[in-house]
N, C-alpha and C positions, 0 to 999 in steps of 0.2 A: 702896716709897721711898728703901732704899738704894742698890738696884738703877740705880733712874734717876740720884742722886747718884754712882755709881762713873762711869755711861756718861758723865755732864757732866762729871766731872775728866779723863776718860780723854780726851775727845774736845780738852779745852782743853790736854792736856799734847803728844796727839798733832797738834794744832796749832802750838804752839810751836816744838817739834821742825820740824817740815815749814820751818820759814822760819827758824828759826836759820843766821847767814850762817857763810861761813868754814871753817876746820880742824876748829874745835870742833861746827860744825853738821854737815858730816861722819861725823866722831866716834860723834856723838850719834845722828844717825839710823841708821848703822848697827849699834848695840847697840841701839837701839829697835826697828827691825825683826827683827832676829836671830831673837827668840822668838817672834815672830808669823804668817811663813809659814809653810806646809804644811811645805815643804822649804826651806831657806836655807844656801848658804854665802855666805862673807863677797863682798861686793858694794859698788858705790856707789852711793847714793842722791842726786841733786842738790839742790838748793833749790827748795820749792814741790813737788814730786812728791805725789800723791794713791793709795794704795791701799785700796780696796775689799773687802773679801771674800777678806782673805790668807790664810785659814788653805783656799783653795782655787788659791792661786797657789806654784808650785814655783818656785826659781831653784838652778841645778847650780854657778854659783859665778862669779865675776870680772864679773859684770852689770854692765852701766855703766848708768844711767839719767840721763838730760839735764834741767837744770831745769823744772820745772812740766808734767812727764808724768801721765799719767794712766793707771792699771791696775783693772781692775774685772773679778770675776768671780762676781757673786752670781749663782748658778742655774748657772753653766758653772765651767768651769776653765781655767787657763794654766800654760802650763811654758815653760820660757825655758831655753835650753842655755846651755852655759857660754862665756864671752869674746863675747859678745854685745852690741852695745854701741847704742843707744838715743840721738838728738840729744835734743835741746829739744823738748817742746810735744807728743809722740807722744802718740795715745789709743786704748789697744787694750782691747777691752770684749765679755769674754764674758757679761754680763749676761743673765737670762730662761733662755739655756741657750745648749749648743753650748762646744768645747774650741777653745783655740787653742795648739797646739805650735808652738815656735820652735826649731828647732837650735842648732848651733854656732856660732862665731865669726861671726854675721850682722852688718849695720849697715843702722842704720834711719836715716832723714835726720831731718830737724826736721819735725812737724808731720803726720808720717802716723799716716791710720787703720785700724784694722782694725774689724769688729765681724762677731759670731757670729748675730746676728737682726737682721731686716730686717720694715716692717709688711705686714701683710698689704692688700690692698688692691681684690681681686674683685668683693666686690659693690659695686656703686655706693650703694645704697639704706641703706647703715650707716657710721656715720663711720668712717674707715680707725685714730683710734685707739681703736676699741671692735671691729675684725678682730681681734686678734692676731698673733702673730708667726710668723715661717717661720725655722726654725732651722739653720744649716749649720754643720760644723766648716771650721776656717781649718788648715793644715800647712804650715808652711815649714822645708824640711830644711836642712841644714847651709849655710856662706860664701855667704849669700844678700845682696845688696846692693838695698836699697829706698830708693829716691830722694826727696827732699823732695817733703810733698805729695800723694803716693802712697795711695791707696786699696785696699784688699783687703777684698773683699765675703766672705762666708758661703758656705764650698762650695769654694771655691780651695785648691788643694795647688800648692805654687810650689817646683821641683826643686833639687838641690844647684848651688849655684855659680850660679844666674841673677840677671839685673841687670834691676830694672825702673827705667825711666827716673822723673826728676822729675813731679809732675802726672798720672802715670798712675792710669788707675780699672781694676783688674784684676777681670774677671768670670769669667773661665775658668783653668784652670790651666795652668800655664808649665811647658815641661818643662825638665831640668837644661839649663844653661849657657846658656839664652835670654837674647838681649836683647830684653825685651817695652818698648814706651811707645806713648801715645796713651789716648786713651778711645773705645770702649775699648780697652784694651792688645791688643795685637799685637806677639808674636815678627817683629822684622826682620832678628834674626841669631843667632850663636852665637858666643861667645866664642871666640875664635881663629878665626876665620872672616871674611872679608871681605863676602861676603854670603850671604842668603841662599838657600839649595836651591829649586828650584821644581821 
C-alpha cells in the first residue's frame, strides 16, 4: 500500500512541476529532473515536457527541450549530446527496445518523430497488434538539422552535418553533409554543393 501511495504522490508532483509556468517552473524542472535521469548535466526543460523511464535517458548537458515534448525509453535507451536543441512537440521514442543516440549541437524542428520500434504485419491472418515489433536503433551524428514534421524510422543512421527537410520521412541512411527531402527522403545535394553529383 505504501508503494502505491508513494507512486501516486510522485505522479502528482511530477505533473505539477511539468506544467508550472515561468522562471520558477524552469528552475523546479531543472532541479526535479537532475536526479532522475541516468546521466544529467544542466539542461532547459520547457513547459509540459514528459519523460518516461528517465533511468534509461542520458543528457550530456545544455540540452534544450521545447514545450510539450515527449521522450520515452521503456525497454531501450536514449542518449543526447551536449548543446542539442529540440523545438516543441518533439516525440522521441525507444519504447519496447532499441537505442537512440543523438550527437552534439543538433537541431530538431517542431513535431519531429523518431521511433525505434515498428509493428510487424507479415501475417494477414493475425491482427497487427498481436504480431509484435521490429526493433532497430537510430543514430544521429553531430551538427544535424532535422526540419519540422520530419519522421525518422528505426534502423536509420544520419551522418554528421546532414540536413533533413521539413516533412521528410527518413527510411534509409543519410550520408554526412547530405541534404535530404521528400517521402521517402532522398539526398538532393550536399552542403556547399550547388547540385548533386550523378
